[in-house]
Each structure stands twice: as structure tokens, then as C-alpha cells.
PDB file with one MODEL, atoms N, CA, C and O in Angstrom:
MODEL        1
ATOM      1  N   MET A   1     -13.357 -15.700  22.656  1.00  0.00           N
ATOM      2  CA  MET A   1     -13.917 -14.770  21.287  1.00  0.00           C
ATOM      3  C   MET A   1     -12.698 -14.253  20.717  1.00  0.00           C
ATOM      4  O   MET A   1     -12.003 -13.487  21.383  1.00  0.00           O
ATOM      5  N   PRO A   2     -12.319 -14.647  19.375  1.00  0.00           N
ATOM      6  CA  PRO A   2     -11.222 -13.778  19.004  1.00  0.00           C
ATOM      7  C   PRO A   2     -11.174 -12.368  18.834  1.00  0.00           C
ATOM      8  O   PRO A   2     -12.144 -11.646  18.604  1.00  0.00           O
ATOM      9  N   GLU A   3      -9.951 -12.006  18.965  1.00  0.00           N
ATOM     10  CA  GLU A   3     -10.090 -10.394  18.953  1.00  0.00           C
ATOM     11  C   GLU A   3     -10.204 -10.040  17.435  1.00  0.00           C
ATOM     12  O   GLU A   3      -9.618 -10.621  16.521  1.00  0.00           O
ATOM     13  N   LYS A   4     -11.054  -8.994  17.333  1.00  0.00           N
ATOM     14  CA  LYS A   4     -11.138  -8.183  16.235  1.00  0.00           C
ATOM     15  C   LYS A   4      -9.789  -7.656  15.589  1.00  0.00           C
ATOM     16  O   LYS A   4      -8.884  -7.100  16.211  1.00  0.00           O
ATOM     17  N   THR A   5      -9.819  -7.975  14.003  1.00  0.00           N
ATOM     18  CA  THR A   5      -8.667  -7.212  13.322  1.00  0.00           C
ATOM     19  C   THR A   5      -9.166  -5.699  13.673  1.00  0.00           C
ATOM     20  O   THR A   5     -10.374  -5.468  13.725  1.00  0.00           O
ATOM     21  N   PRO A   6      -7.928  -4.385  13.981  1.00  0.00           N
ATOM     22  CA  PRO A   6      -8.623  -2.978  13.547  1.00  0.00           C
ATOM     23  C   PRO A   6      -8.739  -2.742  12.291  1.00  0.00           C
ATOM     24  O   PRO A   6      -8.171  -3.448  11.457  1.00  0.00           O
ATOM     25  N   PRO A   7      -9.356  -1.899  12.032  1.00  0.00           N
ATOM     26  CA  PRO A   7      -9.560  -1.538  10.465  1.00  0.00           C
ATOM     27  C   PRO A   7      -8.202  -0.785   9.886  1.00  0.00           C
ATOM     28  O   PRO A   7      -7.629  -0.090  10.725  1.00  0.00           O
ATOM     29  N   LEU A   8      -7.720  -0.821   8.809  1.00  0.00           N
ATOM     30  CA  LEU A   8      -6.545  -0.796   8.350  1.00  0.00           C
ATOM     31  C   LEU A   8      -6.237   0.875   8.483  1.00  0.00           C
ATOM     32  O   LEU A   8      -5.164   1.391   8.169  1.00  0.00           O
ATOM     33  N   ARG A   9      -7.375   1.576   9.000  1.00  0.00           N
ATOM     34  CA  ARG A   9      -6.871   2.983   8.736  1.00  0.00           C
ATOM     35  C   ARG A   9      -6.422   3.274  10.283  1.00  0.00           C
ATOM     36  O   ARG A   9      -5.785   4.237  10.709  1.00  0.00           O
ATOM     37  N   ALA A  10      -6.886   2.279  10.910  1.00  0.00           N
ATOM     38  CA  ALA A  10      -6.039   2.255  12.432  1.00  0.00           C
ATOM     39  C   ALA A  10      -5.068   2.427  12.600  1.00  0.00           C
ATOM     40  O   ALA A  10      -4.495   3.360  13.164  1.00  0.00           O
ATOM     41  N   CYS A  11      -4.533   1.081  11.889  1.00  0.00           N
ATOM     42  CA  CYS A  11      -2.885   0.703  11.563  1.00  0.00           C
ATOM     43  C   CYS A  11      -2.038   1.825  11.157  1.00  0.00           C
ATOM     44  O   CYS A  11      -0.856   2.054  11.412  1.00  0.00           O
ATOM     45  N   VAL A  12      -2.958   2.519  10.421  1.00  0.00           N
ATOM     46  CA  VAL A  12      -1.792   3.667   9.158  1.00  0.00           C
ATOM     47  C   VAL A  12      -1.632   5.003  10.196  1.00  0.00           C
ATOM     48  O   VAL A  12      -0.700   5.807  10.204  1.00  0.00           O
ATOM     49  N   ARG A  13      -2.796   4.988  11.044  1.00  0.00           N
ATOM     50  CA  ARG A  13      -2.949   6.312  11.886  1.00  0.00           C
ATOM     51  C   ARG A  13      -1.485   6.068  13.210  1.00  0.00           C
ATOM     52  O   ARG A  13      -0.538   6.834  13.390  1.00  0.00           O
ATOM     53  N   ARG A  14      -1.718   5.041  13.780  1.00  0.00           N
ATOM     54  CA  ARG A  14      -0.676   4.108  14.566  1.00  0.00           C
ATOM     55  C   ARG A  14       0.417   4.665  14.065  1.00  0.00           C
ATOM     56  O   ARG A  14       0.981   5.591  14.650  1.00  0.00           O
ATOM     57  N   SER A  15       0.950   4.039  12.638  1.00  0.00           N
ATOM     58  CA  SER A  15       1.899   3.699  11.969  1.00  0.00           C
ATOM     59  C   SER A  15       2.580   5.346  11.891  1.00  0.00           C
ATOM     60  O   SER A  15       3.779   5.541  12.094  1.00  0.00           O
ATOM     61  N   LEU A  16       1.797   6.241  11.629  1.00  0.00           N
ATOM     62  CA  LEU A  16       1.723   7.797  11.246  1.00  0.00           C
ATOM     63  C   LEU A  16       2.462   8.633  12.673  1.00  0.00           C
ATOM     64  O   LEU A  16       3.405   9.397  12.878  1.00  0.00           O
ATOM     65  N   ASP A  17       1.321   7.909  13.507  1.00  0.00           N
ATOM     66  CA  ASP A  17       1.748   8.701  14.836  1.00  0.00           C
ATOM     67  C   ASP A  17       3.548   8.142  15.245  1.00  0.00           C
ATOM     68  O   ASP A  17       4.424   8.997  15.375  1.00  0.00           O
ATOM     69  N   THR A  18       3.773   7.044  15.359  1.00  0.00           N
ATOM     70  CA  THR A  18       4.907   6.636  15.763  1.00  0.00           C
ATOM     71  C   THR A  18       6.106   7.337  14.762  1.00  0.00           C
ATOM     72  O   THR A  18       7.238   7.746  15.016  1.00  0.00           O
ATOM     73  N   TYR A  19       5.280   7.275  13.463  1.00  0.00           N
ATOM     74  CA  TYR A  19       6.681   8.284  12.583  1.00  0.00           C
ATOM     75  C   TYR A  19       7.047   9.476  12.825  1.00  0.00           C
ATOM     76  O   TYR A  19       8.198   9.908  12.878  1.00  0.00           O
ATOM     77  N   PHE A  20       5.986  10.070  12.990  1.00  0.00           N
ATOM     78  CA  PHE A  20       6.202  11.601  13.777  1.00  0.00           C
ATOM     79  C   PHE A  20       6.585  11.621  15.483  1.00  0.00           C
ATOM     80  O   PHE A  20       7.338  12.418  16.042  1.00  0.00           O
ATOM     81  N   ASN A  21       6.050  10.832  15.917  1.00  0.00           N
ATOM     82  CA  ASN A  21       6.607  10.879  17.495  1.00  0.00           C
ATOM     83  C   ASN A  21       8.408  10.886  17.124  1.00  0.00           C
ATOM     84  O   ASN A  21       9.175  11.823  17.343  1.00  0.00           O
ATOM     85  N   GLU A  22       8.741   9.577  16.528  1.00  0.00           N
ATOM     86  CA  GLU A  22      10.258   9.633  16.157  1.00  0.00           C
ATOM     87  C   GLU A  22      10.933  10.599  15.084  1.00  0.00           C
ATOM     88  O   GLU A  22      12.070  10.464  14.630  1.00  0.00           O
ATOM     89  N   LEU A  23      10.136  11.469  14.806  1.00  0.00           N
ATOM     90  CA  LEU A  23      10.791  12.478  13.857  1.00  0.00           C
ATOM     91  C   LEU A  23      10.967  13.652  14.663  1.00  0.00           C
ATOM     92  O   LEU A  23      11.783  14.513  14.335  1.00  0.00           O
ATOM     93  N   GLY A  24      10.213  13.752  15.763  1.00  0.00           N
ATOM     94  CA  GLY A  24      10.417  14.728  16.518  1.00  0.00           C
ATOM     95  C   GLY A  24      10.224  16.270  15.700  1.00  0.00           C
ATOM     96  O   GLY A  24       9.187  16.593  15.120  1.00  0.00           O
ATOM     97  N   ASP A  25      11.362  17.055  15.789  1.00  0.00           N
ATOM     98  CA  ASP A  25      11.128  18.591  15.380  1.00  0.00           C
ATOM     99  C   ASP A  25      11.550  18.804  13.889  1.00  0.00           C
ATOM    100  O   ASP A  25      11.329  19.823  13.235  1.00  0.00           O
ATOM    101  N   THR A  26      12.210  17.644  13.446  1.00  0.00           N
ATOM    102  CA  THR A  26      12.469  17.334  12.347  1.00  0.00           C
ATOM    103  C   THR A  26      11.393  17.432  11.428  1.00  0.00           C
ATOM    104  O   THR A  26      10.375  16.761  11.600  1.00  0.00           O
ATOM    105  N   GLU A  27      11.564  18.445  10.172  1.00  0.00           N
ATOM    106  CA  GLU A  27      10.500  18.438   9.151  1.00  0.00           C
ATOM    107  C   GLU A  27      10.723  17.573   8.315  1.00  0.00           C
ATOM    108  O   GLU A  27      11.838  17.064   8.200  1.00  0.00           O
ATOM    109  N   THR A  28       9.333  17.133   7.312  1.00  0.00           N
ATOM    110  CA  THR A  28       9.545  16.160   6.210  1.00  0.00           C
ATOM    111  C   THR A  28       8.639  16.634   5.316  1.00  0.00           C
ATOM    112  O   THR A  28       7.773  17.481   5.535  1.00  0.00           O
ATOM    113  N   GLN A  29       8.928  15.902   4.022  1.00  0.00           N
ATOM    114  CA  GLN A  29       8.696  16.614   2.974  1.00  0.00           C
ATOM    115  C   GLN A  29       8.043  15.040   2.061  1.00  0.00           C
ATOM    116  O   GLN A  29       8.195  13.842   2.301  1.00  0.00           O
ATOM    117  N   ASN A  30       7.485  15.595   1.248  1.00  0.00           N
ATOM    118  CA  ASN A  30       6.641  14.497   0.191  1.00  0.00           C
ATOM    119  C   ASN A  30       6.016  13.418   0.688  1.00  0.00           C
ATOM    120  O   ASN A  30       5.699  12.505  -0.074  1.00  0.00           O
ATOM    121  N   LEU A  31       5.736  13.357   2.070  1.00  0.00           N
ATOM    122  CA  LEU A  31       4.845  12.690   3.272  1.00  0.00           C
ATOM    123  C   LEU A  31       3.872  11.823   2.100  1.00  0.00           C
ATOM    124  O   LEU A  31       3.977  10.616   1.882  1.00  0.00           O
ATOM    125  N   HIS A  32       3.077  12.600   1.536  1.00  0.00           N
ATOM    126  CA  HIS A  32       1.592  11.574   0.658  1.00  0.00           C
ATOM    127  C   HIS A  32       2.337  10.669  -0.429  1.00  0.00           C
ATOM    128  O   HIS A  32       1.880   9.609  -0.859  1.00  0.00           O
ATOM    129  N   ALA A  33       3.549  11.244  -0.809  1.00  0.00           N
ATOM    130  CA  ALA A  33       3.919  10.033  -1.724  1.00  0.00           C
ATOM    131  C   ALA A  33       4.938   9.278  -1.238  1.00  0.00           C
ATOM    132  O   ALA A  33       5.562   8.536  -1.996  1.00  0.00           O
ATOM    133  N   MET A  34       5.200   9.363  -0.068  1.00  0.00           N
ATOM    134  CA  MET A  34       6.017   7.976   1.123  1.00  0.00           C
ATOM    135  C   MET A  34       4.989   7.005   1.792  1.00  0.00           C
ATOM    136  O   MET A  34       5.185   5.847   2.162  1.00  0.00           O
ATOM    137  N   VAL A  35       3.860   7.741   1.858  1.00  0.00           N
ATOM    138  CA  VAL A  35       2.808   6.832   2.611  1.00  0.00           C
ATOM    139  C   VAL A  35       2.139   6.336   1.144  1.00  0.00           C
ATOM    140  O   VAL A  35       1.694   5.196   1.281  1.00  0.00           O
ATOM    141  N   ILE A  36       2.038   6.600   0.458  1.00  0.00           N
ATOM    142  CA  ILE A  36       0.888   5.806  -1.090  1.00  0.00           C
ATOM    143  C   ILE A  36       2.093   4.768  -1.262  1.00  0.00           C
ATOM    144  O   ILE A  36       1.753   3.586  -1.210  1.00  0.00           O
ATOM    145  N   ALA A  37       3.564   5.057  -1.475  1.00  0.00           N
ATOM    146  CA  ALA A  37       4.096   4.132  -1.989  1.00  0.00           C
ATOM    147  C   ALA A  37       4.570   2.672  -0.587  1.00  0.00           C
ATOM    148  O   ALA A  37       4.713   1.473  -0.824  1.00  0.00           O
ATOM    149  N   GLU A  38       4.680   3.259   0.539  1.00  0.00           N
ATOM    150  CA  GLU A  38       4.733   2.288   1.690  1.00  0.00           C
ATOM    151  C   GLU A  38       3.283   1.556   1.829  1.00  0.00           C
ATOM    152  O   GLU A  38       3.354   0.546   2.529  1.00  0.00           O
ATOM    153  N   VAL A  39       1.875   1.863   1.277  1.00  0.00           N
ATOM    154  CA  VAL A  39       0.895   1.327   1.229  1.00  0.00           C
ATOM    155  C   VAL A  39       0.753   0.138  -0.278  1.00  0.00           C
ATOM    156  O   VAL A  39       0.788  -1.081  -0.446  1.00  0.00           O
ATOM    157  N   GLU A  40       0.599   1.251  -1.053  1.00  0.00           N
ATOM    158  CA  GLU A  40       0.226   0.298  -2.531  1.00  0.00           C
ATOM    159  C   GLU A  40       1.532  -0.794  -2.842  1.00  0.00           C
ATOM    160  O   GLU A  40       1.062  -1.906  -3.083  1.00  0.00           O
ATOM    161  N   LYS A  41       2.935  -0.782  -2.898  1.00  0.00           N
ATOM    162  CA  LYS A  41       3.683  -2.072  -3.105  1.00  0.00           C
ATOM    163  C   LYS A  41       2.886  -2.861  -2.450  1.00  0.00           C
ATOM    164  O   LYS A  41       1.895  -3.282  -3.047  1.00  0.00           O
ATOM    165  N   PRO A  42       3.141  -3.290  -0.938  1.00  0.00           N
ATOM    166  CA  PRO A  42       2.186  -4.162  -0.263  1.00  0.00           C
ATOM    167  C   PRO A  42       0.565  -4.759  -0.790  1.00  0.00           C
ATOM    168  O   PRO A  42       0.134  -5.907  -0.891  1.00  0.00           O
ATOM    169  N   LEU A  43       0.065  -3.697  -1.003  1.00  0.00           N
ATOM    170  CA  LEU A  43      -1.209  -4.129  -1.817  1.00  0.00           C
ATOM    171  C   LEU A  43      -0.921  -4.556  -3.267  1.00  0.00           C
ATOM    172  O   LEU A  43      -1.297  -5.719  -3.417  1.00  0.00           O
ATOM    173  N   LEU A  44      -0.508  -4.153  -4.138  1.00  0.00           N
ATOM    174  CA  LEU A  44      -0.076  -4.859  -5.297  1.00  0.00           C
ATOM    175  C   LEU A  44       0.436  -6.066  -4.629  1.00  0.00           C
ATOM    176  O   LEU A  44      -0.525  -6.674  -4.158  1.00  0.00           O
ATOM    177  N   GLU A  45       1.546  -6.666  -4.390  1.00  0.00           N
ATOM    178  CA  GLU A  45       1.814  -7.703  -3.985  1.00  0.00           C
ATOM    179  C   GLU A  45       0.741  -8.859  -3.340  1.00  0.00           C
ATOM    180  O   GLU A  45       0.493 -10.002  -3.724  1.00  0.00           O
ATOM    181  N   VAL A  46       0.217  -8.077  -2.207  1.00  0.00           N
ATOM    182  CA  VAL A  46      -0.716  -9.238  -1.870  1.00  0.00           C
ATOM    183  C   VAL A  46      -2.139  -9.550  -3.182  1.00  0.00           C
ATOM    184  O   VAL A  46      -2.675 -10.637  -3.398  1.00  0.00           O
ATOM    185  N   VAL A  47      -2.382  -8.505  -3.720  1.00  0.00           N
ATOM    186  CA  VAL A  47      -3.512  -9.009  -4.339  1.00  0.00           C
ATOM    187  C   VAL A  47      -2.903  -9.827  -5.751  1.00  0.00           C
ATOM    188  O   VAL A  47      -3.599 -10.692  -6.282  1.00  0.00           O
ATOM    189  N   LEU A  48      -1.836  -9.544  -6.182  1.00  0.00           N
ATOM    190  CA  LEU A  48      -1.441 -10.602  -6.978  1.00  0.00           C
ATOM    191  C   LEU A  48      -1.100 -11.595  -6.628  1.00  0.00           C
ATOM    192  O   LEU A  48      -1.135 -12.614  -7.318  1.00  0.00           O
ATOM    193  N   LYS A  49      -0.694 -11.523  -5.484  1.00  0.00           N
ATOM    194  CA  LYS A  49      -0.843 -13.284  -4.888  1.00  0.00           C
ATOM    195  C   LYS A  49      -2.175 -14.070  -4.265  1.00  0.00           C
ATOM    196  O   LYS A  49      -2.202 -15.167  -3.706  1.00  0.00           O
ATOM    197  N   ARG A  50      -3.056 -13.330  -4.489  1.00  0.00           N
ATOM    198  CA  ARG A  50      -4.402 -13.815  -4.043  1.00  0.00           C
ATOM    199  C   ARG A  50      -5.169 -14.186  -5.573  1.00  0.00           C
ATOM    200  O   ARG A  50      -6.136 -14.947  -5.591  1.00  0.00           O
ATOM    201  N   THR A  51      -4.551 -13.477  -7.014  1.00  0.00           N
ATOM    202  CA  THR A  51      -5.001 -13.665  -8.226  1.00  0.00           C
ATOM    203  C   THR A  51      -4.018 -14.533  -8.876  1.00  0.00           C
ATOM    204  O   THR A  51      -4.023 -14.476 -10.105  1.00  0.00           O
ATOM    205  N   GLY A  52      -3.004 -15.486  -8.213  1.00  0.00           N
ATOM    206  CA  GLY A  52      -1.815 -16.059  -8.994  1.00  0.00           C
ATOM    207  C   GLY A  52      -1.038 -15.350  -9.919  1.00  0.00           C
ATOM    208  O   GLY A  52      -0.548 -15.862 -10.925  1.00  0.00           O
ATOM    209  N   GLY A  53      -0.921 -14.203  -9.598  1.00  0.00           N
ATOM    210  CA  GLY A  53       0.218 -13.435 -10.910  1.00  0.00           C
ATOM    211  C   GLY A  53      -1.109 -12.966 -11.862  1.00  0.00           C
ATOM    212  O   GLY A  53      -0.793 -12.446 -12.932  1.00  0.00           O
ATOM    213  N   ASN A  54      -2.572 -13.096 -11.580  1.00  0.00           N
ATOM    214  CA  ASN A  54      -2.975 -12.922 -13.413  1.00  0.00           C
ATOM    215  C   ASN A  54      -3.565 -11.357 -12.982  1.00  0.00           C
ATOM    216  O   ASN A  54      -4.275 -11.099 -12.010  1.00  0.00           O
ATOM    217  N   GLN A  55      -2.982 -10.295 -14.134  1.00  0.00           N
ATOM    218  CA  GLN A  55      -3.077  -9.216 -14.011  1.00  0.00           C
ATOM    219  C   GLN A  55      -4.631  -8.556 -14.033  1.00  0.00           C
ATOM    220  O   GLN A  55      -5.106  -7.542 -13.521  1.00  0.00           O
ATOM    221  N   LEU A  56      -4.972  -9.213 -14.550  1.00  0.00           N
ATOM    222  CA  LEU A  56      -6.065  -8.391 -15.566  1.00  0.00           C
ATOM    223  C   LEU A  56      -7.206  -8.672 -14.219  1.00  0.00           C
ATOM    224  O   LEU A  56      -8.014  -7.762 -14.034  1.00  0.00           O
ATOM    225  N   ARG A  57      -7.286  -9.865 -13.312  1.00  0.00           N
ATOM    226  CA  ARG A  57      -7.807 -10.280 -12.503  1.00  0.00           C
ATOM    227  C   ARG A  57      -7.568  -8.904 -11.146  1.00  0.00           C
ATOM    228  O   ARG A  57      -8.344  -8.175 -10.528  1.00  0.00           O
ATOM    229  N   ALA A  58      -6.389  -9.059 -11.165  1.00  0.00           N
ATOM    230  CA  ALA A  58      -5.775  -8.053 -10.256  1.00  0.00           C
ATOM    231  C   ALA A  58      -6.315  -6.669 -10.332  1.00  0.00           C
ATOM    232  O   ALA A  58      -6.730  -5.979  -9.401  1.00  0.00           O
ATOM    233  N   ALA A  59      -6.257  -6.442 -11.324  1.00  0.00           N
ATOM    234  CA  ALA A  59      -6.795  -4.909 -11.865  1.00  0.00           C
ATOM    235  C   ALA A  59      -8.133  -4.432 -11.731  1.00  0.00           C
ATOM    236  O   ALA A  59      -8.502  -3.270 -11.556  1.00  0.00           O
ATOM    237  N   ARG A  60      -8.868  -5.554 -11.841  1.00  0.00           N
ATOM    238  CA  ARG A  60     -10.049  -5.492 -11.563  1.00  0.00           C
ATOM    239  C   ARG A  60     -10.949  -5.343 -10.231  1.00  0.00           C
ATOM    240  O   ARG A  60     -12.007  -4.723 -10.124  1.00  0.00           O
ATOM    241  N   ILE A  61     -10.128  -6.205  -9.062  1.00  0.00           N
ATOM    242  CA  ILE A  61      -9.917  -6.687  -7.998  1.00  0.00           C
ATOM    243  C   ILE A  61      -9.581  -4.793  -7.735  1.00  0.00           C
ATOM    244  O   ILE A  61     -10.424  -4.024  -7.272  1.00  0.00           O
ATOM    245  N   LEU A  62      -8.407  -4.459  -8.096  1.00  0.00           N
ATOM    246  CA  LEU A  62      -7.960  -2.992  -7.614  1.00  0.00           C
ATOM    247  C   LEU A  62      -8.719  -2.015  -7.965  1.00  0.00           C
ATOM    248  O   LEU A  62      -8.451  -0.917  -7.478  1.00  0.00           O
ATOM    249  N   GLY A  63     -10.005  -2.140  -9.008  1.00  0.00           N
ATOM    250  CA  GLY A  63     -10.488  -0.795  -9.760  1.00  0.00           C
ATOM    251  C   GLY A  63      -9.534  -0.236 -10.605  1.00  0.00           C
ATOM    252  O   GLY A  63      -9.820   0.948 -10.785  1.00  0.00           O
ATOM    253  N   ILE A  64      -8.575  -0.547 -11.174  1.00  0.00           N
ATOM    254  CA  ILE A  64      -7.773   0.409 -11.845  1.00  0.00           C
ATOM    255  C   ILE A  64      -7.442  -0.682 -13.016  1.00  0.00           C
ATOM    256  O   ILE A  64      -7.525  -1.910 -13.062  1.00  0.00           O
ATOM    257  N   ASN A  65      -6.958   0.503 -14.107  1.00  0.00           N
ATOM    258  CA  ASN A  65      -6.840  -0.156 -15.375  1.00  0.00           C
ATOM    259  C   ASN A  65      -6.036  -1.110 -15.706  1.00  0.00           C
ATOM    260  O   ASN A  65      -4.980  -0.603 -15.330  1.00  0.00           O
ATOM    261  N   ARG A  66      -5.675  -2.390 -16.246  1.00  0.00           N
ATOM    262  CA  ARG A  66      -4.759  -3.173 -16.526  1.00  0.00           C
ATOM    263  C   ARG A  66      -2.971  -2.507 -16.857  1.00  0.00           C
ATOM    264  O   ARG A  66      -1.918  -2.829 -16.306  1.00  0.00           O
ATOM    265  N   ASN A  67      -3.192  -1.660 -17.787  1.00  0.00           N
ATOM    266  CA  ASN A  67      -2.378  -0.727 -17.692  1.00  0.00           C
ATOM    267  C   ASN A  67      -1.906  -0.231 -16.890  1.00  0.00           C
ATOM    268  O   ASN A  67      -0.824  -0.664 -16.494  1.00  0.00           O
ATOM    269  N   THR A  68      -2.470   0.847 -16.313  1.00  0.00           N
ATOM    270  CA  THR A  68      -2.245   1.630 -14.920  1.00  0.00           C
ATOM    271  C   THR A  68      -1.337   0.311 -13.843  1.00  0.00           C
ATOM    272  O   THR A  68      -0.219   0.331 -13.328  1.00  0.00           O
ATOM    273  N   LEU A  69      -2.168  -0.474 -13.846  1.00  0.00           N
ATOM    274  CA  LEU A  69      -1.617  -2.135 -12.778  1.00  0.00           C
ATOM    275  C   LEU A  69      -0.145  -2.132 -13.749  1.00  0.00           C
ATOM    276  O   LEU A  69       0.907  -1.877 -13.164  1.00  0.00           O
ATOM    277  N   ARG A  70      -0.128  -2.354 -14.875  1.00  0.00           N
ATOM    278  CA  ARG A  70       1.747  -2.647 -15.174  1.00  0.00           C
ATOM    279  C   ARG A  70       2.521  -1.408 -14.907  1.00  0.00           C
ATOM    280  O   ARG A  70       3.704  -1.427 -14.567  1.00  0.00           O
ATOM    281  N   LYS A  71       1.769  -0.255 -15.082  1.00  0.00           N
ATOM    282  CA  LYS A  71       2.987   0.712 -14.927  1.00  0.00           C
ATOM    283  C   LYS A  71       3.405   0.583 -13.074  1.00  0.00           C
ATOM    284  O   LYS A  71       4.534   0.572 -12.582  1.00  0.00           O
ATOM    285  N   LYS A  72       2.166   0.505 -12.410  1.00  0.00           N
ATOM    286  CA  LYS A  72       2.383   0.289 -10.688  1.00  0.00           C
ATOM    287  C   LYS A  72       3.702  -0.741 -10.685  1.00  0.00           C
ATOM    288  O   LYS A  72       4.714  -0.516 -10.021  1.00  0.00           O
ATOM    289  N   LEU A  73       3.556  -1.646 -11.350  1.00  0.00           N
ATOM    290  CA  LEU A  73       4.036  -3.451 -11.180  1.00  0.00           C
ATOM    291  C   LEU A  73       5.826  -2.479 -11.971  1.00  0.00           C
ATOM    292  O   LEU A  73       6.896  -2.798 -11.451  1.00  0.00           O
ATOM    293  N   ASP A  74       5.826  -1.814 -12.704  1.00  0.00           N
ATOM    294  CA  ASP A  74       7.247  -1.508 -12.828  1.00  0.00           C
ATOM    295  C   ASP A  74       7.638  -0.729 -11.825  1.00  0.00           C
ATOM    296  O   ASP A  74       8.759  -0.915 -11.351  1.00  0.00           O
ATOM    297  N   LEU A  75       6.862   0.210 -11.349  1.00  0.00           N
ATOM    298  CA  LEU A  75       7.664   1.550 -10.661  1.00  0.00           C
ATOM    299  C   LEU A  75       8.251   0.676  -9.396  1.00  0.00           C
ATOM    300  O   LEU A  75       9.368   0.915  -8.938  1.00  0.00           O
ATOM    301  N   TYR A  76       7.367  -0.400  -8.853  1.00  0.00           N
ATOM    302  CA  TYR A  76       8.112  -0.878  -7.922  1.00  0.00           C
ATOM    303  C   TYR A  76       8.498  -2.104  -7.542  1.00  0.00           C
ATOM    304  O   TYR A  76       8.419  -2.732  -6.486  1.00  0.00           O
ATOM    305  N   GLY A  77       9.125  -2.421  -9.083  1.00  0.00           N
ATOM    306  CA  GLY A  77       9.969  -3.711  -9.593  1.00  0.00           C
ATOM    307  C   GLY A  77       9.578  -4.999  -9.152  1.00  0.00           C
ATOM    308  O   GLY A  77      10.229  -5.852  -8.550  1.00  0.00           O
ATOM    309  N   LEU A  78       7.782  -4.997  -9.765  1.00  0.00           N
ATOM    310  CA  LEU A  78       7.017  -6.042  -9.139  1.00  0.00           C
ATOM    311  C   LEU A  78       6.841  -7.101 -10.238  1.00  0.00           C
ATOM    312  O   LEU A  78       6.414  -8.218  -9.946  1.00  0.00           O
ATOM    313  N   LYS A  79       7.190  -6.738 -11.607  1.00  0.00           N
ATOM    314  CA  LYS A  79       7.213  -7.796 -12.694  1.00  0.00           C
ATOM    315  C   LYS A  79       7.969  -8.456 -13.124  1.00  0.00           C
ATOM    316  O   LYS A  79       7.667  -9.234 -14.029  1.00  0.00           O
TER     317      LYS A  79
ENDMDL
END
């Protein structure tokens, strides 16, 4: 029987645990923005690939406005 893929949140939690273990006692800042950027860019890439680059379909899948999607694509250099 194939092994079940862990939920995304489990993968994120494991990555964050590793991040903090490697960070040690060093303080970090802007963690929320860093995590969002680390997740958002590949999310956009995968959804755009799935839609064949169709931004309107991608925006619908993501549940965001097409103009918001375009701003995010610009932000991450994905245009």
C-alpha cells in the first residue's frame, strides 16, 4: 500500500522546527514575511504551471483577484 503524503502543515512544521534548531539562540525577525514568501512563490509557480500560464484561471484557483495575482507575480519575478 502506498505511503500517505503528509499534510502540508506537517511539512511546514518540520521545516520550521529545523529552522529554529539550526538558528539556536540567535534571534530572528520578520519570520511571518519570510515564511509567506517561501510558500507563496512556489505556490504561484505550481498553480501557473497547472493552468498553462493562464492568470485568470490561476487567480480563480487561488481565490484571489487577477490584479492581486499580477502584483504577486511581479513581486517574485514570475512574469
